N, C-alpha and C positions, 0 to 999 in steps of 0.2 A: 685240397680243392674245395671242400665244403666251406671252410673258413673264408676263402676268397669270394665264393659265391654269396655268402652271407654278408660280407663286407660290401659287395656291390649292391645288394638289396638295401642295406642300411643307407648307403650313399644316395641311392635313387630316392628313397623316402625322404631323406633330409633335403634333397634338391627339390622335391615336390612341395614340401612344406615351405621352403624358402620362396618358391614360385608363387604359392598361394598367398603368402604374407606380402610379397611385393605387389601382387595383383590387388590385394585389399588396400594397400597404401595408394596405389595409382587411382583406384576408384574413389577413395576418400578425397584425393587431390582434385579430381574432376568435379565431384559433388560440391566441395568447398568453393571452387572457382565459379561454378554456376550459381551457387547461393550468394556469394559476394556480389556477383554481377546483378542478380535479381534484386537483392536488398538495396544495392546502390541505385538502381532505377526507381525503386519504390520509395526510398527515403534518401534522396540525393545529397543532403547536407549532413548525413550521419555516417560514422564509421563503426560498423559492427564486426570488423575483422577480428579483434581480440576475442569477442564472444564466440564467433564461429570457430575459431581455432581451438578453443577450450573444449568444444564438444567432440568426444571421441566416437560416438555412436553414429555410424554411417546411415543406418535406417532412420534415426531421428533427424539427421540433417536433410535427408531426402524428403521426409514427411513435412518438415518445415518449409522446404522449397515449394512443395505442392500446395501447402496451406497459406503461403505468403499473401496471396491476393485477398484472403479473408481476415488478415490481421489489420485492424483499423488504424493503429497509431504506434508511435515510437514506444510508448509505455507498455503496450500489449506485447510488442516484439521483445522488449527487455525482459518481461515476465516469462515469455516462452523460453528465452535463452537461460534465464535463471533456473528454470525448472529442469533444463537439460544439462547444464554445466555441473561438473563435479564440484563438491564443496571445496573451496580453496582454504588451505591452512597457512595462515600468515604468521 
């Protein structure tokens, strides 16, 4: 009986972790979508979707969204993304 109870506890914890992970993924998708829209309005002729997709840090993406109106031009935005993106190994 103790084994069964322990198994149920382990299953619940695994389910919780799965739920948290799924929630983080959903939040990231929302932040990415909002940032893509905002960048598209600010810089309509540019496509920054690859740069946005490379950034894994949700907090950094949110901060970029909030700071977007203070970024003066395309080059400054590219520099911000370069600072956030993991170094690619080609």
